[in-house]
DOLUMLUM-358966 format. One record per residue (C-alpha): residue number from 1; y, x, z. Coordinates in steps of 0.001 Angstrom, whole numbers, plus 500000, padded with zeros to 6 digits. Layout:
<atoms>
ATOM   timar    north     east       up
ATOM     NUM        Y        X        Z
...
</atoms>
This chain:
<atoms>
ATOM   timar    north     east       up
ATOM       1   497805   474624   497623
ATOM       2   500070   477658   497469
ATOM       3   503028   477973   495144
ATOM       4   502585   480705   492499
ATOM       5   506100   481932   493218
ATOM       6   505915   484663   490568
ATOM       7   505596   481991   487861
ATOM       8   508377   479990   489476
ATOM       9   510626   483065   489607
ATOM      10   509982   483702   485919
ATOM      11   510806   480066   485040
ATOM      12   512826   478604   487953
ATOM      13   513490   475277   486260
ATOM      14   509884   474157   486622
ATOM      15   508859   471891   489488
ATOM      16   505688   472751   491371
ATOM      17   502947   470975   489504
ATOM      18   499239   471861   489193
ATOM      19   500013   474380   486432
ATOM      20   502092   476432   488905
ATOM      21   500347   475807   492226
ATOM      22   497231   477629   493377
ATOM      23   494482   477017   495865
ATOM      24   494433   479902   498334
ATOM      25   490864   480672   497249
ATOM      26   492046   481853   493810
ATOM      27   494641   484330   495114
ATOM      28   493293   487784   494280
ATOM      29   491809   490195   496790
ATOM      30   493392   493646   496475
ATOM      31   491533   496855   495820
ATOM      32   492769   500447   495908
ATOM      33   491422   502126   492766
ATOM      34   492865   505623   493177
ATOM      35   494714   507607   495861
ATOM      36   496788   510691   495067
ATOM      37   497089   512923   496979
ATOM      38   494274   512137   499401
ATOM      39   495542   514465   502131
ATOM      40   498772   515473   503849
ATOM      41   500169   516888   507073
ATOM      42   500185   515056   510420
ATOM      43   503982   515454   510449
ATOM      44   504086   512657   507850
ATOM      45   506290   512289   504822
ATOM      46   503630   512745   502131
ATOM      47   504257   510412   499187
ATOM      48   500947   508735   498356
ATOM      49   500539   507056   494960
ATOM      50   498015   504214   494897
ATOM      51   496653   502542   491808
ATOM      52   495932   499002   492928
ATOM      53   494435   495876   491435
ATOM      54   494623   492345   492709
ATOM      55   497545   492993   495071
ATOM      56   499346   489620   495173
ATOM      57   502821   491089   495763
ATOM      58   505751   491675   493439
ATOM      59   508273   493524   495619
ATOM      60   507867   496537   497896
ATOM      61   509264   494479   500783
ATOM      62   506242   492140   500497
ATOM      63   503782   494939   501359
ATOM      64   502892   496474   504729
ATOM      65   501103   499810   505137
ATOM      66   499445   500796   508406
ATOM      67   497649   504049   509245
ATOM      68   494912   503693   511856
ATOM      69   494399   500786   514227
ATOM      70   494935   499737   517813
ATOM      71   497293   501766   519988
ATOM      72   497231   504707   517556
ATOM      73   498364   502752   514508
ATOM      74   501474   503926   512694
ATOM      75   503454   502096   510034
ATOM      76   503989   503801   506699
ATOM      77   506964   503172   504440
ATOM      78   506491   501346   501157
ATOM      79   508645   503280   498688
ATOM      80   507977   501274   495518
ATOM      81   505710   498752   493847
ATOM      82   505436   498425   490066
ATOM      83   503119   495704   488786
ATOM      84   502078   495628   485126
ATOM      85   503563   492885   482925
ATOM      86   501527   489703   483119
ATOM      87   500501   490260   486731
ATOM      88   500166   487132   488835
ATOM      89   498848   486020   492204
ATOM      90   495430   485613   490562
ATOM      91   495212   488986   488815
ATOM      92   497306   492135   488820
ATOM      93   497299   495887   488319
ATOM      94   500009   498205   489469
ATOM      95   501178   501327   491242
ATOM      96   502206   501375   494886
ATOM      97   503934   504419   496384
ATOM      98   503936   504809   500162
ATOM      99   505209   507480   502549
ATOM     100   502617   508557   505123
ATOM     101   503771   508119   508717
ATOM     102   503722   510764   511433
ATOM     103   500447   510602   513371
ATOM     104   498942   512240   516439
ATOM     105   498131   515932   515936
ATOM     106   494434   515209   516565
ATOM     107   494227   512752   513668
ATOM     108   491966   513623   510770
ATOM     109   490437   511186   508285
ATOM     110   492440   507999   508766
ATOM     111   491930   504530   507327
ATOM     112   495099   503010   505884
ATOM     113   495478   499260   505365
ATOM     114   497718   497885   502621
ATOM     115   498431   494189   503127
ATOM     116   500599   491309   501994
ATOM     117   500969   487657   502926
ATOM     118   500891   484788   500463
ATOM     119   501817   481608   502264
ATOM     120   499568   481540   505326
ATOM     121   497004   483885   503748
ATOM     122   496809   487661   504259
ATOM     123   495268   489864   501592
ATOM     124   494437   493491   502410
ATOM     125   492749   496607   501046
ATOM     126   491955   499914   502706
ATOM     127   491828   503552   501692
ATOM     128   491221   506814   503522
ATOM     129   493690   509663   503867
ATOM     130   492894   513038   505371
ATOM     131   495567   514274   507770
ATOM     132   495758   518054   508062
ATOM     133   497150   519909   511087
ATOM     134   500684   521232   510833
ATOM     135   501080   524980   511148
ATOM     136   503163   526173   514069
ATOM     137   504188   529446   515630
ATOM     138   505642   532639   514290
ATOM     139   504725   533888   510826
ATOM     140   502766   537135   510777
ATOM     141   502378   539159   507589
ATOM     142   498909   540678   507305
ATOM     143   499419   542565   504076
ATOM     144   502288   543063   501646
ATOM     145   501723   544088   498033
ATOM     146   504322   545112   495479
</atoms>
């Protein structure tokens, strides 16, 4: 069994009994419902707002965001997490804001993984983000109108 620490934080005087302990099988599986914006520059820094459900986390520090995989993976920054009132390890809805990391200039459509650990269990969801090339070089005016 895993401790439903959110319930314990809300009422710290309670001992862990079956009403406040969970089997790992009932901890929710996260899903990314909406991504905005869905694209940004390879130089990173884009703030991405995610509407999430079932993310069993209650603080930004509990969440990890990774762009890509293997040797090309890059860690994003979790800026904030706001869960709706009544959210628990079994069910939740909220808004997660992350800052896109810098990636290789050749990157395009990239799979991001949002994850959190609950006890010994990891729960994760993915979403895609389209990296656009950064403009470089001198600016040239083609036409100027009054």
